[in-house]
Backbone as XML, in Angstrom:
<?xml version="1.0"?>
<chain id="A" units="angstrom">
  <residue number="1" name="MET">
    <atom name="N" x="0.871" y="-1.182" z="-0.004"/>
    <atom name="CA" x="0.006" y="0.036" z="0.047"/>
    <atom name="C" x="0.913" y="1.240" z="0.021"/>
  </residue>
  <residue number="2" name="LYS">
    <atom name="N" x="0.534" y="2.187" z="-0.901"/>
    <atom name="CA" x="1.368" y="3.436" z="-0.894"/>
    <atom name="C" x="0.413" y="4.594" z="-0.557"/>
  </residue>
  <residue number="3" name="ILE">
    <atom name="N" x="0.857" y="5.380" z="0.403"/>
    <atom name="CA" x="0.127" y="6.526" z="0.964"/>
    <atom name="C" x="0.843" y="7.774" z="0.627"/>
  </residue>
  <residue number="4" name="LEU">
    <atom name="N" x="0.190" y="8.667" z="0.044"/>
    <atom name="CA" x="0.763" y="10.032" z="-0.199"/>
    <atom name="C" x="0.071" y="11.065" z="0.663"/>
  </residue>
  <residue number="5" name="LEU">
    <atom name="N" x="0.946" y="11.764" z="1.411"/>
    <atom name="CA" x="0.496" y="12.885" z="2.249"/>
    <atom name="C" x="0.900" y="14.172" z="1.562"/>
  </residue>
  <residue number="6" name="VAL">
    <atom name="N" x="0.011" y="15.108" z="1.438"/>
    <atom name="CA" x="0.457" y="16.414" z="0.789"/>
    <atom name="C" x="0.042" y="17.521" z="1.760"/>
  </residue>
  <residue number="7" name="CYS">
    <atom name="N" x="0.975" y="18.519" z="1.795"/>
    <atom name="CA" x="0.712" y="19.710" z="2.628"/>
    <atom name="C" x="1.323" y="20.888" z="1.891"/>
  </residue>
  <residue number="8" name="SER">
    <atom name="N" x="1.394" y="22.033" z="2.438"/>
    <atom name="CA" x="1.799" y="23.184" z="1.794"/>
    <atom name="C" x="3.244" y="23.053" z="1.253"/>
  </residue>
  <residue number="9" name="ALA">
    <atom name="N" x="4.191" y="22.625" z="2.010"/>
    <atom name="CA" x="5.557" y="22.542" z="1.523"/>
    <atom name="C" x="6.116" y="21.126" z="1.585"/>
  </residue>
  <residue number="10" name="GLY">
    <atom name="N" x="5.401" y="20.195" z="2.188"/>
    <atom name="CA" x="5.788" y="18.832" z="2.361"/>
    <atom name="C" x="6.720" y="18.604" z="3.599"/>
  </residue>
  <residue number="11" name="MET">
    <atom name="N" x="6.935" y="19.725" z="4.362"/>
    <atom name="CA" x="7.816" y="19.537" z="5.546"/>
    <atom name="C" x="7.007" y="19.229" z="6.813"/>
  </residue>
  <residue number="12" name="SER">
    <atom name="N" x="5.839" y="19.830" z="6.965"/>
    <atom name="CA" x="5.066" y="19.649" z="8.150"/>
    <atom name="C" x="4.585" y="18.230" z="8.336"/>
  </residue>
  <residue number="13" name="THR">
    <atom name="N" x="4.448" y="17.453" z="7.245"/>
    <atom name="CA" x="3.909" y="16.119" z="7.434"/>
    <atom name="C" x="5.061" y="15.086" z="7.630"/>
  </residue>
  <residue number="14" name="SER">
    <atom name="N" x="6.347" y="15.518" z="7.613"/>
    <atom name="CA" x="7.427" y="14.476" z="7.703"/>
    <atom name="C" x="7.328" y="13.842" z="9.107"/>
  </residue>
  <residue number="15" name="LEU">
    <atom name="N" x="6.949" y="14.578" z="10.159"/>
    <atom name="CA" x="6.887" y="13.945" z="11.514"/>
    <atom name="C" x="5.773" y="12.991" z="11.484"/>
  </residue>
  <residue number="16" name="LEU">
    <atom name="N" x="4.601" y="13.390" z="10.816"/>
    <atom name="CA" x="3.451" y="12.543" z="10.752"/>
    <atom name="C" x="3.828" y="11.192" z="10.041"/>
  </residue>
  <residue number="17" name="VAL">
    <atom name="N" x="4.551" y="11.274" z="8.998"/>
    <atom name="CA" x="4.993" y="10.102" z="8.231"/>
    <atom name="C" x="5.845" y="9.225" z="9.077"/>
  </residue>
  <residue number="18" name="ASN">
    <atom name="N" x="6.625" y="9.701" z="9.943"/>
    <atom name="CA" x="7.447" y="8.914" z="10.817"/>
    <atom name="C" x="6.553" y="8.133" z="11.807"/>
  </residue>
  <residue number="19" name="ARG">
    <atom name="N" x="5.563" y="8.880" z="12.288"/>
    <atom name="CA" x="4.597" y="8.265" z="13.318"/>
    <atom name="C" x="3.790" y="7.263" z="12.631"/>
  </residue>
  <residue number="20" name="MET">
    <atom name="N" x="3.314" y="7.540" z="11.385"/>
    <atom name="CA" x="2.587" y="6.435" z="10.673"/>
    <atom name="C" x="3.410" y="5.253" z="10.405"/>
  </residue>
  <residue number="21" name="ASN">
    <atom name="N" x="4.689" y="5.404" z="10.056"/>
    <atom name="CA" x="5.544" y="4.264" z="9.784"/>
    <atom name="C" x="5.884" y="3.426" z="11.109"/>
  </residue>
  <residue number="22" name="GLU">
    <atom name="N" x="5.825" y="4.125" z="12.243"/>
    <atom name="CA" x="5.912" y="3.388" z="13.549"/>
    <atom name="C" x="4.729" y="2.559" z="13.819"/>
  </residue>
  <residue number="23" name="ALA">
    <atom name="N" x="3.537" y="3.154" z="13.500"/>
    <atom name="CA" x="2.233" y="2.434" z="13.676"/>
    <atom name="C" x="2.207" y="1.265" z="12.703"/>
  </residue>
  <residue number="24" name="ALA">
    <atom name="N" x="2.694" y="1.467" z="11.519"/>
    <atom name="CA" x="2.612" y="0.408" z="10.510"/>
    <atom name="C" x="3.567" y="-0.827" z="10.917"/>
  </residue>
  <residue number="25" name="ARG">
    <atom name="N" x="4.773" y="-0.440" z="11.523"/>
    <atom name="CA" x="5.675" y="-1.543" z="11.937"/>
    <atom name="C" x="5.022" y="-2.250" z="13.118"/>
  </residue>
  <residue number="26" name="GLU">
    <atom name="N" x="4.374" y="-1.552" z="14.034"/>
    <atom name="CA" x="3.691" y="-2.304" z="15.150"/>
    <atom name="C" x="2.687" y="-3.230" z="14.577"/>
  </residue>
  <residue number="27" name="LYS">
    <atom name="N" x="1.993" y="-2.878" z="13.519"/>
    <atom name="CA" x="0.950" y="-3.723" z="12.953"/>
    <atom name="C" x="1.482" y="-4.658" z="11.957"/>
  </residue>
  <residue number="28" name="GLN">
    <atom name="N" x="2.749" y="-4.611" z="11.762"/>
    <atom name="CA" x="3.399" y="-5.420" z="10.747"/>
    <atom name="C" x="2.757" y="-5.288" z="9.295"/>
  </residue>
  <residue number="29" name="LEU">
    <atom name="N" x="2.586" y="-4.008" z="8.959"/>
    <atom name="CA" x="2.016" y="-3.680" z="7.685"/>
    <atom name="C" x="3.074" y="-3.320" z="6.702"/>
  </residue>
  <residue number="30" name="ASP">
    <atom name="N" x="2.954" y="-3.702" z="5.473"/>
    <atom name="CA" x="3.908" y="-3.286" z="4.435"/>
    <atom name="C" x="3.341" y="-2.030" z="3.691"/>
  </residue>
  <residue number="31" name="VAL">
    <atom name="N" x="3.849" y="-0.933" z="4.195"/>
    <atom name="CA" x="3.346" y="0.352" z="3.600"/>
    <atom name="C" x="4.454" y="1.209" z="3.205"/>
  </residue>
  <residue number="32" name="ASP">
    <atom name="N" x="4.199" y="2.050" z="2.134"/>
    <atom name="CA" x="5.200" y="3.123" z="1.751"/>
    <atom name="C" x="4.454" y="4.450" z="1.874"/>
  </residue>
  <residue number="33" name="ILE">
    <atom name="N" x="4.943" y="5.217" z="2.786"/>
    <atom name="CA" x="4.270" y="6.475" z="3.059"/>
    <atom name="C" x="5.240" y="7.665" z="2.738"/>
  </residue>
  <residue number="34" name="GLU">
    <atom name="N" x="4.818" y="8.512" z="1.904"/>
    <atom name="CA" x="5.547" y="9.716" z="1.544"/>
    <atom name="C" x="4.791" y="11.036" z="1.705"/>
  </residue>
  <residue number="35" name="ALA">
    <atom name="N" x="5.626" y="12.090" z="1.935"/>
    <atom name="CA" x="5.023" y="13.469" z="2.115"/>
    <atom name="C" x="5.733" y="14.342" z="1.071"/>
  </residue>
  <residue number="36" name="HIS">
    <atom name="N" x="4.797" y="15.122" z="0.333"/>
    <atom name="CA" x="5.262" y="15.933" z="-0.671"/>
    <atom name="C" x="4.389" y="17.253" z="-0.641"/>
  </residue>
  <residue number="37" name="PRO">
    <atom name="N" x="4.998" y="18.324" z="-1.175"/>
    <atom name="CA" x="4.189" y="19.595" z="-1.275"/>
    <atom name="C" x="2.959" y="19.386" z="-2.232"/>
  </residue>
  <residue number="38" name="ILE">
    <atom name="N" x="1.970" y="20.217" z="-1.972"/>
    <atom name="CA" x="0.729" y="20.060" z="-2.832"/>
    <atom name="C" x="1.003" y="20.328" z="-4.288"/>
  </residue>
  <residue number="39" name="ALA">
    <atom name="N" x="1.936" y="21.107" z="-4.527"/>
    <atom name="CA" x="2.321" y="21.475" z="-5.969"/>
    <atom name="C" x="2.869" y="20.283" z="-6.662"/>
  </residue>
  <residue number="40" name="ASP">
    <atom name="N" x="3.440" y="19.244" z="-6.024"/>
    <atom name="CA" x="3.952" y="18.001" z="-6.608"/>
    <atom name="C" x="2.987" y="16.882" z="-6.600"/>
  </residue>
  <residue number="41" name="THR">
    <atom name="N" x="1.792" y="17.092" z="-6.199"/>
    <atom name="CA" x="0.842" y="15.983" z="-6.200"/>
    <atom name="C" x="0.723" y="15.298" z="-7.503"/>
  </residue>
  <residue number="42" name="HIS">
    <atom name="N" x="0.722" y="16.074" z="-8.645"/>
    <atom name="CA" x="0.654" y="15.548" z="-9.952"/>
    <atom name="C" x="1.706" y="14.588" z="-10.322"/>
  </residue>
  <residue number="43" name="LEU">
    <atom name="N" x="2.924" y="14.756" z="-9.601"/>
    <atom name="CA" x="4.099" y="13.878" z="-9.909"/>
    <atom name="C" x="3.964" y="12.571" z="-9.122"/>
  </residue>
  <residue number="44" name="TYR">
    <atom name="N" x="3.458" y="12.593" z="-7.819"/>
    <atom name="CA" x="3.445" y="11.561" z="-7.025"/>
    <atom name="C" x="2.084" y="10.790" z="-6.856"/>
  </residue>
  <residue number="45" name="GLY">
    <atom name="N" x="1.026" y="11.478" z="-7.094"/>
    <atom name="CA" x="-0.335" y="10.925" z="-6.899"/>
    <atom name="C" x="-0.653" y="9.785" z="-7.731"/>
  </residue>
  <residue number="46" name="GLN">
    <atom name="N" x="-0.100" y="9.652" z="-8.933"/>
    <atom name="CA" x="-0.443" y="8.545" z="-9.823"/>
    <atom name="C" x="0.025" y="7.149" z="-9.142"/>
  </residue>
  <residue number="47" name="ASP">
    <atom name="N" x="1.122" y="7.138" z="-8.442"/>
    <atom name="CA" x="1.597" y="5.894" z="-7.900"/>
    <atom name="C" x="0.961" y="5.556" z="-6.516"/>
  </residue>
  <residue number="48" name="ALA">
    <atom name="N" x="0.223" y="6.534" z="-5.894"/>
    <atom name="CA" x="-0.314" y="6.367" z="-4.543"/>
    <atom name="C" x="-1.595" y="5.540" z="-4.690"/>
  </residue>
  <residue number="49" name="ASP">
    <atom name="N" x="-1.832" y="4.761" z="-3.611"/>
    <atom name="CA" x="-3.161" y="4.090" z="-3.469"/>
    <atom name="C" x="-4.153" y="4.953" z="-2.746"/>
  </residue>
  <residue number="50" name="VAL">
    <atom name="N" x="-3.605" y="5.878" z="-1.896"/>
    <atom name="CA" x="-4.466" y="6.746" z="-1.051"/>
    <atom name="C" x="-3.735" y="8.085" z="-1.007"/>
  </residue>
  <residue number="51" name="ILE">
    <atom name="N" x="-4.566" y="9.191" z="-1.157"/>
    <atom name="CA" x="-3.943" y="10.513" z="-0.982"/>
    <atom name="C" x="-4.629" y="11.218" z="0.102"/>
  </residue>
  <residue number="52" name="LEU">
    <atom name="N" x="-3.887" y="11.636" z="1.114"/>
    <atom name="CA" x="-4.320" y="12.381" z="2.279"/>
    <atom name="C" x="-3.806" y="13.794" z="2.225"/>
  </residue>
  <residue number="53" name="LEU">
    <atom name="N" x="-4.670" y="14.785" z="2.457"/>
    <atom name="CA" x="-4.296" y="16.119" z="2.431"/>
    <atom name="C" x="-4.253" y="16.639" z="3.740"/>
  </residue>
  <residue number="54" name="GLY">
    <atom name="N" x="-3.226" y="17.501" z="4.083"/>
    <atom name="CA" x="-3.070" y="18.172" z="5.376"/>
    <atom name="C" x="-4.168" y="19.168" z="5.443"/>
  </residue>
  <residue number="55" name="PRO">
    <atom name="N" x="-4.645" y="19.460" z="6.713"/>
    <atom name="CA" x="-5.644" y="20.405" z="6.901"/>
    <atom name="C" x="-5.491" y="21.743" z="6.217"/>
  </residue>
  <residue number="56" name="GLN">
    <atom name="N" x="-4.213" y="22.229" z="6.190"/>
    <atom name="CA" x="-3.924" y="23.478" z="5.630"/>
    <atom name="C" x="-4.072" y="23.665" z="4.170"/>
  </residue>
  <residue number="57" name="VAL">
    <atom name="N" x="-4.275" y="22.441" z="3.501"/>
    <atom name="CA" x="-4.506" y="22.484" z="1.964"/>
    <atom name="C" x="-5.894" y="21.897" z="1.673"/>
  </residue>
  <residue number="58" name="ARG">
    <atom name="N" x="-6.801" y="21.787" z="2.651"/>
    <atom name="CA" x="-8.057" y="21.194" z="2.429"/>
    <atom name="C" x="-8.823" y="21.887" z="1.289"/>
  </residue>
  <residue number="59" name="PHE">
    <atom name="N" x="-8.556" y="23.218" z="1.091"/>
    <atom name="CA" x="-9.304" y="23.906" z="0.018"/>
    <atom name="C" x="-8.880" y="23.383" z="-1.377"/>
  </residue>
  <residue number="60" name="GLN">
    <atom name="N" x="-7.844" y="22.574" z="-1.451"/>
    <atom name="CA" x="-7.419" y="22.054" z="-2.775"/>
    <atom name="C" x="-8.115" y="20.582" z="-2.942"/>
  </residue>
  <residue number="61" name="GLU">
    <atom name="N" x="-8.891" y="20.149" z="-2.048"/>
    <atom name="CA" x="-9.431" y="18.826" z="-2.222"/>
    <atom name="C" x="-10.159" y="18.532" z="-3.538"/>
  </residue>
  <residue number="62" name="GLN">
    <atom name="N" x="-11.004" y="19.401" z="-3.931"/>
    <atom name="CA" x="-11.709" y="19.252" z="-5.194"/>
    <atom name="C" x="-10.872" y="19.225" z="-6.372"/>
  </residue>
  <residue number="63" name="HIS">
    <atom name="N" x="-9.755" y="20.024" z="-6.412"/>
    <atom name="CA" x="-8.709" y="19.966" z="-7.449"/>
    <atom name="C" x="-8.081" y="18.681" z="-7.563"/>
  </residue>
  <residue number="64" name="ILE">
    <atom name="N" x="-7.555" y="18.207" z="-6.392"/>
    <atom name="CA" x="-6.880" y="16.967" z="-6.470"/>
    <atom name="C" x="-7.838" y="15.770" z="-6.794"/>
  </residue>
  <residue number="65" name="ARG">
    <atom name="N" x="-9.124" y="15.844" z="-6.341"/>
    <atom name="CA" x="-10.125" y="14.912" z="-6.773"/>
    <atom name="C" x="-10.258" y="14.857" z="-8.316"/>
  </residue>
  <residue number="66" name="SER">
    <atom name="N" x="-10.196" y="16.063" z="-8.854"/>
    <atom name="CA" x="-10.377" y="16.127" z="-10.379"/>
    <atom name="C" x="-9.213" y="15.431" z="-11.080"/>
  </residue>
  <residue number="67" name="MET">
    <atom name="N" x="-8.085" y="15.510" z="-10.477"/>
    <atom name="CA" x="-6.831" y="14.987" z="-11.028"/>
    <atom name="C" x="-6.778" y="13.431" z="-10.890"/>
  </residue>
  <residue number="68" name="PHE">
    <atom name="N" x="-7.357" y="12.892" z="-9.785"/>
    <atom name="CA" x="-7.261" y="11.505" z="-9.485"/>
    <atom name="C" x="-8.604" y="11.061" z="-9.052"/>
  </residue>
  <residue number="69" name="ASP">
    <atom name="N" x="-9.584" y="10.997" z="-9.917"/>
    <atom name="CA" x="-10.950" y="10.620" z="-9.628"/>
    <atom name="C" x="-11.132" y="9.162" z="-9.301"/>
  </residue>
  <residue number="70" name="ASN">
    <atom name="N" x="-10.063" y="8.300" z="-9.560"/>
    <atom name="CA" x="-10.184" y="6.881" z="-9.289"/>
    <atom name="C" x="-9.509" y="6.436" z="-7.966"/>
  </residue>
  <residue number="71" name="LYS">
    <atom name="N" x="-9.039" y="7.488" z="-7.185"/>
    <atom name="CA" x="-8.386" y="7.168" z="-5.954"/>
    <atom name="C" x="-9.089" y="7.742" z="-4.708"/>
  </residue>
  <residue number="72" name="PRO">
    <atom name="N" x="-8.987" y="6.981" z="-3.614"/>
    <atom name="CA" x="-9.479" y="7.494" z="-2.364"/>
    <atom name="C" x="-8.702" y="8.664" z="-1.884"/>
  </residue>
  <residue number="73" name="ILE">
    <atom name="N" x="-9.343" y="9.817" z="-1.629"/>
    <atom name="CA" x="-8.789" y="10.991" z="-1.177"/>
    <atom name="C" x="-9.529" y="11.598" z="0.027"/>
  </residue>
  <residue number="74" name="ALA">
    <atom name="N" x="-8.780" y="12.061" z="1.020"/>
    <atom name="CA" x="-9.419" y="12.668" z="2.159"/>
    <atom name="C" x="-8.482" y="13.601" z="2.803"/>
  </residue>
  <residue number="75" name="VAL">
    <atom name="N" x="-9.198" y="14.513" z="3.535"/>
    <atom name="CA" x="-8.367" y="15.491" z="4.372"/>
    <atom name="C" x="-8.154" y="14.932" z="5.745"/>
  </residue>
  <residue number="76" name="ILE">
    <atom name="N" x="-6.974" y="14.973" z="6.252"/>
    <atom name="CA" x="-6.612" y="14.551" z="7.519"/>
    <atom name="C" x="-7.319" y="15.277" z="8.521"/>
  </residue>
  <residue number="77" name="ASP">
    <atom name="N" x="-7.863" y="14.680" z="9.553"/>
    <atom name="CA" x="-8.527" y="15.338" z="10.607"/>
    <atom name="C" x="-7.613" y="16.292" z="11.326"/>
  </residue>
  <residue number="78" name="MET">
    <atom name="N" x="-8.056" y="17.565" z="11.603"/>
    <atom name="CA" x="-7.240" y="18.605" z="12.125"/>
    <atom name="C" x="-6.620" y="18.244" z="13.450"/>
  </residue>
  <residue number="79" name="LYS">
    <atom name="N" x="-7.426" y="17.582" z="14.285"/>
    <atom name="CA" x="-6.993" y="17.171" z="15.660"/>
    <atom name="C" x="-5.846" y="16.129" z="15.544"/>
  </residue>
  <residue number="80" name="ASP">
    <atom name="N" x="-6.108" y="15.070" z="14.655"/>
    <atom name="CA" x="-5.136" y="14.022" z="14.508"/>
    <atom name="C" x="-3.789" y="14.558" z="13.913"/>
  </residue>
  <residue number="81" name="TYR">
    <atom name="N" x="-4.029" y="15.553" z="13.012"/>
    <atom name="CA" x="-2.867" y="16.203" z="12.316"/>
    <atom name="C" x="-2.000" y="16.931" z="13.372"/>
  </residue>
  <residue number="82" name="GLY">
    <atom name="N" x="-2.721" y="17.819" z="14.213"/>
    <atom name="CA" x="-2.099" y="18.627" z="15.219"/>
    <atom name="C" x="-1.411" y="17.836" z="16.201"/>
  </residue>
  <residue number="83" name="MET">
    <atom name="N" x="-1.986" y="16.646" z="16.594"/>
    <atom name="CA" x="-1.335" y="15.795" z="17.584"/>
    <atom name="C" x="-0.325" y="14.808" z="16.951"/>
  </residue>
  <residue number="84" name="MET">
    <atom name="N" x="-0.210" y="14.851" z="15.696"/>
    <atom name="CA" x="0.652" y="13.951" z="14.951"/>
    <atom name="C" x="0.292" y="12.520" z="15.382"/>
  </residue>
  <residue number="85" name="ASN">
    <atom name="N" x="-1.005" y="12.199" z="15.247"/>
    <atom name="CA" x="-1.422" y="10.835" z="15.566"/>
    <atom name="C" x="-1.365" y="9.862" z="14.428"/>
  </residue>
  <residue number="86" name="GLY">
    <atom name="N" x="-0.195" y="9.425" z="14.214"/>
    <atom name="CA" x="0.158" y="8.514" z="13.059"/>
    <atom name="C" x="-0.588" y="7.280" z="13.026"/>
  </residue>
  <residue number="87" name="LYS">
    <atom name="N" x="-0.974" y="6.626" z="14.222"/>
    <atom name="CA" x="-1.805" y="5.595" z="14.233"/>
    <atom name="C" x="-3.245" y="5.778" z="13.708"/>
  </residue>
  <residue number="88" name="LYS">
    <atom name="N" x="-3.821" y="6.883" z="14.125"/>
    <atom name="CA" x="-5.154" y="7.186" z="13.680"/>
    <atom name="C" x="-5.168" y="7.475" z="12.165"/>
  </residue>
  <residue number="89" name="VAL">
    <atom name="N" x="-4.240" y="8.268" z="11.683"/>
    <atom name="CA" x="-4.161" y="8.705" z="10.279"/>
    <atom name="C" x="-3.923" y="7.414" z="9.455"/>
  </residue>
  <residue number="90" name="LEU">
    <atom name="N" x="-3.048" y="6.535" z="9.898"/>
    <atom name="CA" x="-2.831" y="5.309" z="9.163"/>
    <atom name="C" x="-4.184" y="4.424" z="9.080"/>
  </residue>
  <residue number="91" name="GLU">
    <atom name="N" x="-4.808" y="4.344" z="10.191"/>
    <atom name="CA" x="-6.090" y="3.661" z="10.234"/>
    <atom name="C" x="-7.080" y="4.271" z="9.186"/>
  </residue>
  <residue number="92" name="GLU">
    <atom name="N" x="-7.138" y="5.535" z="9.145"/>
    <atom name="CA" x="-7.946" y="6.283" z="8.175"/>
    <atom name="C" x="-7.630" y="5.919" z="6.773"/>
  </residue>
  <residue number="93" name="ALA">
    <atom name="N" x="-6.391" y="5.862" z="6.452"/>
    <atom name="CA" x="-5.925" y="5.487" z="5.087"/>
    <atom name="C" x="-6.359" y="4.147" z="4.756"/>
  </residue>
  <residue number="94" name="ILE">
    <atom name="N" x="-6.192" y="3.232" z="5.638"/>
    <atom name="CA" x="-6.607" y="1.791" z="5.417"/>
    <atom name="C" x="-8.017" y="1.725" z="5.257"/>
  </residue>
  <residue number="95" name="ALA">
    <atom name="N" x="-8.845" y="2.423" z="6.084"/>
    <atom name="CA" x="-10.298" y="2.395" z="6.018"/>
    <atom name="C" x="-10.723" y="2.934" z="4.686"/>
  </residue>
  <residue number="96" name="LEU">
    <atom name="N" x="-10.093" y="3.966" z="4.070"/>
    <atom name="CA" x="-10.382" y="4.481" z="2.814"/>
    <atom name="C" x="-10.132" y="3.500" z="1.709"/>
  </residue>
  <residue number="97" name="LEU">
    <atom name="N" x="-9.077" y="2.737" z="1.774"/>
    <atom name="CA" x="-8.781" y="1.700" z="0.807"/>
    <atom name="C" x="-9.817" y="0.547" z="0.857"/>
  </residue>
  <residue number="98" name="LYS">
    <atom name="N" x="-10.217" y="0.194" z="2.119"/>
    <atom name="CA" x="-11.200" y="-0.932" z="2.223"/>
    <atom name="C" x="-12.590" y="-0.487" z="1.646"/>
  </residue>
  <residue number="99" name="LYS">
    <atom name="N" x="-12.857" y="0.808" z="1.855"/>
    <atom name="CA" x="-14.142" y="1.370" z="1.398"/>
    <atom name="C" x="-14.185" y="1.336" z="-0.149"/>
  </residue>
  <residue number="100" name="GLU">
    <atom name="N" x="-13.147" y="1.423" z="-0.850"/>
    <atom name="CA" x="-12.987" y="1.496" z="-2.285"/>
    <atom name="C" x="-13.172" y="0.109" z="-2.868"/>
  </residue>
  <residue number="101" name="ASP">
    <atom name="N" x="-12.833" y="-0.957" z="-1.981"/>
    <atom name="CA" x="-12.894" y="-2.327" z="-2.571"/>
    <atom name="C" x="-14.242" y="-2.846" z="-2.820"/>
  </residue>
</chain>
């Protein structure tokens, strides 16, 4: 499973990626999680199974959906993002994929 997190500059989500990777290791899940700036979504979104947007770029959700209408896309909950709750965000990504099946 490949998860793409996008935010304003790709920097603020790096800690969240680390926390998500920790949660994935605990669950023994094989995941590839990357964070990139919203401007690079067109470069990395094609390979992703799930695209999660940081709350600060939620206004771009419709645009991203128009680019990747075949992929599950969601905005990360502001509370989970602020608390860097990698476990919860990972669970959200997995739930989005299951919903698509």
